[in-house]
N, C-alpha and C positions, 0 to 999 in steps of 0.2 A: 503495499499500498504505500503511494507516495503522500507523504506530509507535508506540509505545508504553512510557513509562520507568513503573517500579515502584516508588514511593518510601515508605520502612517502616525499622520495626527489628526487627532479629531476636529478642530477646529481650520482643518486644510480640505480634507479630502471623505470626513467622514459617509457621504451620502454615496460616493461614487463607491470605496472600499464594500459599503452594504450591498451595493449591486454585484459587486465582485463575488462577494461571500456565497450569498445566494447561489452563484454559476459553479462555484468551484463545489461548495457543498453537494450540488447536482451531480457532477461530474466525478469527485472523489469518497465523499461522505463527509458526515459534518465532524466526526470525531478524527479526521484528517488536517482541519482547519483547525489552526492557532491564531486569534486574536485579542489582544488584550481585555474587549469590552465583554466577551462571554468568557473567555477561557481561562482566566483566573480566577479563581475565588477570593469573595471579600476577608480582608485580613490578611491573607497572602503575603509573602516578601515578594515583593515584586521582581526585584535584578535575582532573586534564585529562580523565581517560575520562568522568567526569561532564556536564563544560560538552558536551564532544561528542557526547555519549548525545543531551542536551536542543537541542541546536543542530539536530541531525538527527530528531528526533520532532516528533509530531504534538499528542502528549498526554503530562501526566503525573501519574499517579494516584497518590495520597498517602490508604495506607493508616492509620490511627488507632486504634489499638486502648484500651485504659483504662488504660492505661502509656505512652503517648506523649507526652504530656505534661508527664509528672511523672518519666520516667525519668531517672536520675543516673548520674553514673560514681562509683568507688571512693571518692573522697575528697571526695561530697555534691554536688557541683557538679550542677546539672542541666543536662544533655547540648542543650538547646536554645539555652543562654544561652553555649554557646563558640561564636565565627565558624567553627573550622575541623570543627563536628561533620558530619557526613555527610549525616545527613540535614536540616539547617539549608541544607547547599549547595546539597542538590539542590531544595531548596525557593526559593531563594534567588534560584539561577539559575531558575529556572521562570517564575516569577514578573515575572523581569526581562524574559524574551521574550513573542511573540505567539504563545504556545500555550496550550493549553488545559490546564487545572488543575484538577481533579475531586478533592476530599476523598471520601473511602469512610470510612466510621463501620462497625467491627465491634467483635462481643463486648458490643453494648449500650455504645460510647462515644457522649461528648457533643462538638460541634464548641466546638472550643476560643474562648473571649470573645478579642475585642481586646486586652486590658486584661491576659491571660495570656500574651501572644508576645510575643517578642524586635521590634523595630522594622520589623527586615528582612522578617519572616513579615507584621505585622500584615493586610494584604493577602489571604492566605490566610483569616481569620476571616469576609469580605464574599463568600466563593466558596459557593454552593449545594451543601451535602453527599448524599450518597448515600449509605445506608443499606444493609448485607447482613446479613442475618442469619440461623442458621443453619437456623433452620426454615424460611425461604422462600428459601432458596441459589439456587437453578435460577430462581428467577423474578427476583431482584434481580440478580445477575449479565448476565442478560439485559437488564434495564432501563442497567445503565453500556454494555453491548456498544452497545444502540441509540443514547447518548448517543457515544460514541466511534467511532460510523458509520452518522451518523443517513440518512444517502442510500442507503443499501445498500436492492436490494429488496426484501427478507424484512422491514424496519422502516418502511417507508409505512404507514400506518393503511388508504388506500383505494388499491390495486392503482393501476396505470397502464393503460389499458384497449389491451388486443392488436388488432389488425385480424384478422379471422379467417380461414383458408385456405381457400381454392376448394373448391366440395364435390370429395369425389371422385366419380368417373365409373366405378367397378367394374363397374355394371349393363351398363353399352354395350362394355367389355370383354371381361365371360364372355359377351354375345350373340356377338360377332364370333368369338370361339373356336368356341361352337357351330357357327356357320355352317361354319368352315375344316373341325372333323372331319366334319360332313356332306357338306361337300363332297369331303372325299378317300376316305369312303366309299364314294358315288358315285361316283367316278373309280375305286375298287378291283374294283366290280362291274361297272362296263362294262368292265374290262380283262380281267376272269378268269371273268367267267360261262362256263357250259358250254355246245355247242353246240343244246345240248336246250332250252336256254332259250329261250320264246317270245318274250320282250322283246327279243332279242338277234341279233343277223343272223351269219353267217360270216364268219369271219377276210377280213380282207381289207385292202387299202391305205386308207390319212382319207384323206378329200378336206379341203379347205382351206375355209374360213369367209371371210366377207369383214363385216370390222370395220362398223359403218354409220360415215355421217356425222354429228357432231348437228346443224352446221348445216343439214341439207338432208332427214334424215327419222329419223323415230322408229322404223324396219321392222331388222330383225335377221336373219339368214340363219346356219343349222345344215346340218347334213349328218346328225343324228341325228334317229332318230326313238323313242329312248328314253326321251325330254324327251318329255311332252305337249305341242303346241304354244299351247298356252291358258295356260300358267305357264311363263312362261320363268325359268329363273336370275337372279337379282338380286343383286347387293350390298347390305349394311344400308345404308339411311337412302340410295341413289342414287335418279337419274330415270330414263328411259326409256335416255338414251343412254350407261349404263353398265351395261345389260344384258348379261350374260356369254354367250357363244355357248354352246349344248349340245356338249360333246362328242361325239364320233360312237363308235359301239359297233364292235367286231372285225369289220371285213369289211364295212361300211355303206358301200354304192355309190351310194345312194339321190341321186336330186336335193336339193339345196337346195330345203327346203319354208321359207314365210315365215313370223314369228313372227305371231301375233295378241297385238300390244301391246295391245288393246281392253279385255282381260278387268281386273277387278280388281287394284291392287296391293296386299300389304300396307303398312297404314300406317309410316310411320318412327317411331322410338322416338325417346320422349317427348324433349324440351331438358329439360338439367339446370337445376335453380333457378339463378336469379343469384344469387351469393354476398348473406348478408345484410351491409346496411350497418353500419362502423363504430360502434360508440358512442362518441357523442360525451366527448372528455378533458373533465376536467374545468380547469376553468381558473379563475386568482385574480380576474375579469373584477370580482366585485363589489365588491370593496375595492379595487379599481385609483385611482390617481390620487395625490397629496400630499396628506400627514394630518400634523399636530403636533396637541402638546396641553402641558398640564403634569401629569404624574403621581403617583401616591404613590408612593415607593421601599420600602414596607411595613413599614418602621420608625421611622415617625413623620417623615421628609424626603419630599423631594416632586424632583424634574429634569423636567427639557424632553426631548422625545423627537418628531424627525421621521422621514416615514418617505416614500419615494419608492417605490410599487408600479406597474410598468408595464404596462399591460394585454396581455391574449393570453398570459399567463406561467402552464406546467401545471409539472401534478408533479415534484418534482426541478429543476424549472429557476431559476436567477437573478431573479429579479424587478423586483429595481431593491435601493436602498440603504438601511440606517437609521444614526443620528445621534442619542447619546444624549451629554446636557450633564455637568458635572459630572468624568468621567473621561475626556469626547472621546472616545467611542467612534465609529468611523464605519465600517462592516464592508458587504457584501452581504447580503441580503436575498433566500433561498431558499423557494418552496414546496414545505412538509414534507408537508403533508396535509389533508386533507377530514374533519371530521366535522358531518354535521348542518349548518348554517350557520355553521359553525364555521371559520375559514381558522389552518392553524399554519403558522408558521414558522419555520427553524433560521438563526441568524448567522454567520457565517464570513469568513474572510479581511477580517482589518482591517485599515485604514489602518496604515503606522509609525507614524506620527503619534498613533494611538490610546494611550493609557493602557494600562500594564503590566495593570489590575484588571480590561480586557474582558472577558466571558465569552462566547466561541462555544457554540454548540451551541442545540436545538431547545427549544420551549415557551414561544414568542410567539405567542399568539392572537389576532384579529382577528374580532369577532362584528359585521354590521352593523345597526342599529338605524335603528326606525322612522322616525326624526326626521332621517334623514342623516349620522348621525355612528357612530362605529366604539366598541366595546367594547373596550381594551384591555386585557387580563391575560394573565400569565404563571404559569410553572411554580415560580418561586422566588423569588413576592413581588409586585415591582411589578404596579401596576393602574392604571387612570385611563380616560379618554373624550378621544378624539383627532377634531377638526372636520379638515373638509378645505380645503385651505388653494388649489388647484388640481385 
């Protein structure tokens, strides 16, 4: 279960957070969402409750409105400059832990610049923000849900193929039922027909029939003259050895008559078509290997990145690892989606040695180039070209 902490200021974005909470509770369950108004019992130590919630969560969503940065106390001091401010405590605790920290901008707010934040909150300025506007609320909130739970089936760009089920055999079942009904009616007619029916004998004792030995003969015997000898009774799709003996009529005492098995038999029912082969499941094989390169961080700087993508990796599987210099990020590389010739990955499960600013989530794109290199792009800025190491 994905557990989420919502960090916000009541006097800044309480209405937006209320709507967002309802939507997240619908998707993840109310017990998975922590926000101070609902989740901290009266009299509980506020700081302790926050640290416990962040220790147990998977992501912290920081909701930022127009007044979030400048909100001040009655004495005029900016709240973010107070080490005991509960919003500052929440964000600082999240940045110190290997959890997802996602800034969410509402009311047209802008992402704060590093120089506008206390030193403890500066790493927040480098987190890629997601904007939720009132005019496209549902769409933007769904984008946030996709980031919070990137591996859920409904968020994959292309569904994982499912092996088709075997064809249904309803026609054969209906044919078998029809045969049983016909046989039942025939028995009823033979058993209860009147004495004046010329096709039936007078009442009398029934004689026994001899079942054929499949290994030595194909001839069956019967005591009934009611069934023509040239059309023996037969089970659906069975051979001569399974010919059902004709039922004796009431009072039929005639000697057994050999059944002519040389007459044409009805063709057996058509065989059910073989199941179609399962469609091939997409893999990341075209980008398998070890790749590395120096890429732009999207802001004028550069960093080194190394990828190890294992062959045979299918959608939703962990393909290998990714390493990013600078903040020493080392985590799992998971095949997330395939669109055309571009392979999208998500990063998760950072090693404990990774820096606090490592950002898990989707948005890592690899596109094979004709010259044997990979084009590396992201949804949050960095881009470059990677070459194969092995």
